[in-house]
MDAnalysis code that builds the backbone (N, CA, C; Angstrom):
import MDAnalysis as mda
import numpy as np

u = mda.Universe.empty(333, n_residues=111, atom_resindex=np.repeat(np.arange(111), 3), trajectory=True)
u.add_TopologyAttr("name", ["N", "CA", "C"] * 111)
u.add_TopologyAttr("resid", np.arange(1, 112))
u.add_TopologyAttr("resname", ["UNK", "UNK", "UNK", "UNK", "UNK", "UNK", "UNK", "UNK", "UNK", "UNK", "UNK", "UNK", "UNK", "UNK", "UNK", "UNK", "UNK", "UNK", "UNK", "UNK", "UNK", "UNK", "UNK", "UNK", "UNK", "UNK", "UNK", "UNK", "UNK", "UNK", "UNK", "UNK", "UNK", "UNK", "UNK", "UNK", "UNK", "UNK", "UNK", "UNK", "UNK", "UNK", "UNK", "UNK", "UNK", "UNK", "UNK", "UNK", "UNK", "UNK", "UNK", "UNK", "UNK", "UNK", "UNK", "UNK", "UNK", "UNK", "UNK", "UNK", "UNK", "UNK", "UNK", "UNK", "UNK", "UNK", "UNK", "UNK", "UNK", "UNK", "UNK", "UNK", "UNK", "UNK", "UNK", "UNK", "UNK", "UNK", "UNK", "UNK", "UNK", "UNK", "UNK", "UNK", "UNK", "UNK", "UNK", "UNK", "UNK", "UNK", "UNK", "UNK", "UNK", "UNK", "UNK", "UNK", "UNK", "UNK", "UNK", "UNK", "UNK", "UNK", "UNK", "UNK", "UNK", "UNK", "UNK", "UNK", "UNK", "UNK", "UNK"])
u.atoms.positions = np.array([
    [129.495, 51.858, 147.196],
    [129.285, 52.844, 148.235],
    [128.893, 54.166, 147.589],
    [127.842, 54.760, 148.090],
    [127.357, 56.019, 147.545],
    [127.975, 57.181, 148.310],
    [128.498, 58.150, 147.602],
    [129.070, 59.340, 148.227],
    [127.964, 60.185, 148.840],
    [128.286, 60.863, 149.927],
    [127.331, 61.772, 150.547],
    [127.136, 62.967, 149.620],
    [125.899, 63.247, 149.257],
    [125.688, 64.362, 148.332],
    [125.884, 65.710, 149.025],
    [126.200, 66.696, 148.229],
    [126.221, 68.068, 148.724],
    [124.837, 68.645, 148.504],
    [124.253, 69.134, 149.567],
    [122.940, 69.756, 149.497],
    [123.114, 71.254, 149.289],
    [122.324, 71.815, 148.415],
    [122.238, 73.255, 148.264],
    [120.854, 73.644, 148.749],
    [120.812, 74.515, 149.734],
    [119.555, 74.899, 150.369],
    [119.368, 76.393, 150.149],
    [118.258, 76.726, 149.527],
    [117.920, 78.122, 149.273],
    [116.919, 78.569, 150.332],
    [117.231, 79.664, 151.000],
    [116.350, 80.215, 152.029],
    [115.883, 81.572, 151.539],
    [114.595, 81.667, 151.269],
    [114.011, 82.903, 150.757],
    [113.524, 83.740, 151.928],
    [113.963, 84.994, 151.954],
    [113.665, 85.907, 153.048],
    [113.057, 87.207, 152.522],
    [112.280, 87.851, 153.371],
    [111.760, 89.185, 153.061],
    [112.188, 90.120, 154.180],
    [112.915, 91.173, 153.828],
    [113.380, 92.141, 154.817],
    [112.191, 92.875, 155.425],
    [112.224, 93.019, 156.747],
    [111.178, 93.731, 157.476],
    [111.629, 95.176, 157.733],
    [110.690, 96.016, 158.093],
    [110.976, 97.441, 158.303],
    [112.100, 97.682, 159.308],
    [112.176, 96.945, 160.427],
    [113.290, 97.206, 161.359],
    [114.673, 97.011, 160.717],
    [114.803, 96.051, 159.809],
    [116.069, 95.832, 159.104],
    [116.380, 97.010, 158.187],
    [115.379, 97.466, 157.495],
    [115.570, 98.554, 156.537],
    [115.936, 99.868, 157.226],
    [115.553, 100.010, 158.500],
    [115.889, 101.219, 159.256],
    [117.327, 101.208, 159.784],
    [117.979, 100.037, 159.778],
    [119.357, 99.950, 160.262],
    [120.325, 100.571, 159.260],
    [121.436, 101.074, 159.776],
    [122.509, 101.520, 158.882],
    [123.182, 100.274, 158.301],
    [123.981, 100.450, 157.280],
    [124.681, 99.312, 156.683],
    [125.643, 98.677, 157.693],
    [126.263, 99.471, 158.529],
    [127.161, 98.937, 159.552],
    [126.383, 98.109, 160.579],
    [125.220, 98.600, 160.999],
    [124.391, 97.829, 161.936],
    [123.923, 96.512, 161.309],
    [123.637, 96.525, 160.025],
    [123.251, 95.298, 159.326],
    [124.394, 94.297, 159.303],
    [125.609, 94.768, 159.013],
    [126.783, 93.878, 159.001],
    [126.984, 93.232, 160.366],
    [126.843, 94.026, 161.433],
    [127.024, 93.495, 162.791],
    [125.957, 92.453, 163.123],
    [124.710, 92.721, 162.779],
    [123.633, 91.773, 163.069],
    [123.825, 90.472, 162.297],
    [124.216, 90.569, 161.037],
    [124.441, 89.369, 160.220],
    [125.638, 88.584, 160.745],
    [126.689, 89.283, 161.110],
    [127.873, 88.612, 161.641],
    [127.558, 87.888, 162.943],
    [126.784, 88.520, 163.820],
    [126.411, 87.884, 165.084],
    [125.594, 86.614, 164.849],
    [124.792, 86.611, 163.806],
    [123.955, 85.445, 163.508],
    [124.736, 84.323, 162.843],
    [125.663, 84.657, 161.946],
    [126.317, 83.639, 161.122],
    [127.730, 83.256, 161.543],
    [128.528, 84.196, 162.014],
    [129.957, 83.946, 162.244],
    [130.237, 82.762, 163.163],
    [129.580, 82.648, 164.331],
    [129.895, 81.501, 165.203],
    [129.594, 80.158, 164.540],
    [128.520, 80.084, 163.784],
    [128.179, 78.833, 163.089],
    [129.220, 78.528, 162.019],
    [129.624, 79.533, 161.265],
    [130.588, 79.328, 160.190],
    [131.953, 78.903, 160.733],
    [132.325, 79.410, 161.909],
    [133.597, 79.011, 162.513],
    [133.603, 77.523, 162.851],
    [132.450, 76.983, 163.233],
    [132.349, 75.571, 163.603],
    [132.076, 74.660, 162.416],
    [131.778, 75.221, 161.261],
    [131.447, 74.429, 160.067],
    [132.171, 74.999, 158.847],
    [133.503, 74.907, 158.835],
    [134.261, 75.494, 157.724],
    [134.005, 74.810, 156.386],
    [133.442, 73.600, 156.414],
    [133.171, 72.889, 155.166],
    [131.870, 73.339, 154.514],
    [131.066, 74.086, 155.229],
    [129.810, 74.603, 154.670],
    [130.053, 75.991, 154.086],
    [129.287, 76.314, 153.065],
    [129.406, 77.625, 152.419],
    [128.060, 78.339, 152.504],
    [128.112, 79.621, 152.798],
    [126.914, 80.455, 152.809],
    [127.140, 81.596, 151.835],
    [126.199, 81.768, 150.930],
    [126.237, 82.897, 150.002],
    [124.950, 83.689, 150.181],
    [125.023, 84.969, 149.901],
    [123.893, 85.878, 150.085],
    [123.607, 86.593, 148.770],
    [122.333, 86.673, 148.424],
    [121.933, 87.332, 147.182],
    [120.824, 88.342, 147.470],
    [120.952, 89.534, 146.882],
    [119.870, 90.522, 146.895],
    [118.909, 90.177, 145.761],
    [117.625, 90.152, 146.060],
    [116.637, 89.812, 145.038],
    [115.529, 90.848, 144.914],
    [115.549, 91.893, 145.754],
    [114.412, 92.818, 145.793],
    [114.155, 93.538, 144.472],
    [115.165, 93.711, 143.658],
    [114.970, 94.387, 142.371],
    [114.319, 93.477, 141.335],
    [114.226, 92.172, 141.660],
    [113.757, 91.209, 140.673],
    [112.559, 90.382, 141.129],
    [112.173, 90.509, 142.402],
    [111.123, 89.652, 142.928],
    [110.231, 90.405, 143.899],
    [108.950, 90.163, 143.807],
    [108.019, 90.686, 144.793],
    [107.815, 89.698, 145.925],
    [108.279, 88.468, 145.726],
    [108.083, 87.409, 146.719],
    [109.097, 87.506, 147.857],
    [110.359, 87.695, 147.515],
    [111.387, 87.760, 148.551],
    [112.358, 88.893, 148.213],
    [113.045, 89.369, 149.246],
    [114.020, 90.436, 149.026],
    [115.452, 89.907, 149.054],
    [115.632, 88.747, 149.687],
    [116.973, 88.206, 149.874],
    [116.929, 86.678, 149.787],
    [118.046, 86.102, 149.347],
    [118.153, 84.650, 149.269],
    [119.486, 84.243, 149.879],
    [119.427, 83.314, 150.815],
    [120.629, 82.683, 151.336],
    [120.799, 81.370, 150.603],
    [122.018, 81.066, 150.210],
    [122.338, 79.780, 149.594],
    [123.336, 79.090, 150.503],
    [122.961, 77.936, 151.000],
    [123.833, 77.174, 151.876],
    [124.212, 75.886, 151.175],
    [125.504, 75.583, 151.133],
    [125.988, 74.332, 150.566],
    [126.640, 73.532, 151.683],
    [126.159, 72.306, 151.879],
    [126.702, 71.450, 152.922],
    [126.373, 69.998, 152.617],
    [127.168, 69.100, 153.134],
    [126.814, 67.686, 153.057],
    [126.426, 67.187, 154.443],
    [126.249, 68.115, 155.373],
    [125.924, 67.809, 156.758],
    [124.581, 68.447, 157.117],
    [123.510, 67.688, 156.966],
    [122.180, 68.245, 157.238],
    [121.967, 68.553, 158.717],
    [122.647, 67.837, 159.598],
    [122.554, 68.160, 161.024],
    [123.116, 69.554, 161.287],
    [124.219, 69.892, 160.609],
    [124.793, 71.230, 160.750],
    [123.825, 72.281, 160.215],
    [123.160, 71.966, 159.121],
    [122.177, 72.901, 158.575],
    [121.044, 73.128, 159.577],
    [120.577, 72.058, 160.202],
    [119.524, 72.199, 161.220],
    [120.007, 73.088, 162.358],
    [121.279, 72.929, 162.737],
    [121.850, 73.788, 163.772],
    [121.890, 75.245, 163.353],
    [122.208, 75.478, 162.091],
    [122.199, 76.857, 161.582],
    [120.796, 77.437, 161.669],
    [119.803, 76.682, 161.262],
    [118.436, 77.197, 161.294],
    [117.989, 77.481, 162.729],
    [118.370, 76.632, 163.675],
    [118.067, 76.901, 165.085],
    [118.732, 78.189, 165.537],
    [119.995, 78.367, 165.141],
    [120.730, 79.577, 165.509],
    [120.060, 80.829, 164.918],
    [119.666, 80.746, 163.653],
    [119.015, 81.892, 163.014],
    [117.679, 82.209, 163.671],
    [116.917, 81.173, 164.001],
    [115.622, 81.384, 164.657],
    [115.764, 82.125, 165.966],
    [116.868, 81.867, 166.686],
    [117.097, 82.514, 167.973],
    [117.782, 83.870, 167.851],
    [118.219, 84.230, 166.659],
    [118.949, 85.484, 166.455],
    [117.987, 86.652, 166.209],
    [118.549, 87.851, 166.257],
    [117.765, 89.052, 165.963],
    [117.161, 89.027, 164.560],
    [117.806, 88.277, 163.649],
    [117.283, 88.244, 162.288],
    [115.820, 87.813, 162.274],
    [115.456, 86.873, 163.159],
    [114.064, 86.399, 163.196],
    [113.297, 86.812, 164.443],
    [113.993, 87.235, 165.510],
    [113.271, 87.586, 166.736],
    [112.854, 89.044, 166.808],
    [113.570, 89.949, 166.155],
    [113.184, 91.367, 166.209],
    [111.821, 91.580, 165.545],
    [111.444, 91.099, 164.458],
    [112.218, 90.388, 163.447],
    [112.765, 91.347, 162.389],
    [113.965, 91.025, 161.923],
    [114.530, 91.751, 160.796],
    [114.092, 91.136, 159.476],
    [113.789, 89.830, 159.505],
    [113.383, 89.124, 158.284],
    [112.191, 88.232, 158.535],
    [111.427, 88.031, 157.494],
    [110.361, 87.034, 157.474],
    [110.865, 85.873, 156.613],
    [110.709, 84.664, 157.121],
    [111.099, 83.475, 156.374],
    [109.984, 83.143, 155.386],
    [110.294, 83.161, 154.102],
    [109.306, 82.898, 153.058],
    [109.279, 81.425, 152.678],
    [110.459, 80.836, 152.466],
    [110.501, 79.441, 152.033],
    [111.904, 78.888, 152.233],
    [111.987, 77.568, 152.357],
    [113.255, 76.846, 152.384],
    [113.166, 75.803, 151.288],
    [114.122, 75.848, 150.365],
    [114.104, 74.934, 149.223],
    [115.402, 74.125, 149.225],
    [115.342, 72.880, 149.717],
    [116.529, 72.031, 149.670],
    [116.671, 71.390, 148.295],
    [117.903, 71.187, 147.869],
    [118.120, 70.583, 146.552],
    [119.456, 69.851, 146.524],
    [119.579, 68.965, 145.541],
    [120.828, 68.264, 145.258],
    [121.082, 68.452, 143.773],
    [122.284, 68.886, 143.434],
    [122.611, 69.192, 142.043],
    [122.784, 67.922, 141.213],
    [122.201, 67.936, 140.032],
    [122.428, 66.922, 138.998],
    [122.264, 65.474, 139.439],
    [121.232, 65.165, 140.212],
    [121.052, 63.777, 140.647],
    [120.781, 62.850, 139.474],
    [120.207, 63.358, 138.398],
    [119.926, 62.505, 137.240],
    [121.216, 62.022, 136.586],
    [122.289, 62.799, 136.697],
    [123.573, 62.384, 136.116],
    [124.276, 61.343, 137.000],
    [124.089, 61.485, 138.298],
    [124.770, 60.604, 139.239],
    [124.051, 59.278, 139.427],
    [122.839, 59.180, 138.955],
    [122.049, 57.980, 139.176],
    [121.313, 58.085, 140.495],
    [120.857, 56.987, 140.961],
    [120.066, 56.958, 142.187],
    [120.983, 57.140, 143.413],
    [120.813, 58.218, 144.160],
    [121.641, 58.490, 145.318],
    [121.388, 57.497, 146.443],
    [120.213, 56.903, 146.476],
    [119.874, 55.977, 147.544],
    [120.465, 54.584, 147.315],
    [120.985, 54.330, 146.149],
    [121.491, 52.976, 145.835],
    [122.758, 52.664, 146.575],
])
C-alpha cells in the first residue's frame, strides 16, 4: 500500500498597486478574510508566506501550501479567486508549482 504523499504547492504572486496602498493592518484583515475560514476547516494543511520582492523581479510574494488533500487545495484556490486578493485585485497570480518532496527516495509513488 502506498502512502498518500504530501504535496507542497508554491503559488507565485505579484502585489498590485491597490495592495501596496493598504496599511499593514488593512493587509492583515484582507489576508485573514481570505485564508482563516479555509484554515479552520483544514487544520492538517499548512500555509506559509514568503516575501520575495527584494530578490525577484518575477514575483513579490510566494505562498507555500502543504497538504495531502488536493481537493482541499482546489477549494482554497476557489476561495482565493473569489476573495479581494484576486477580485480587487490585490494580487496577480504568476504561477502555481505543485511538487512532492523526495520522490526519488521513496520510489514510484504510483506503485
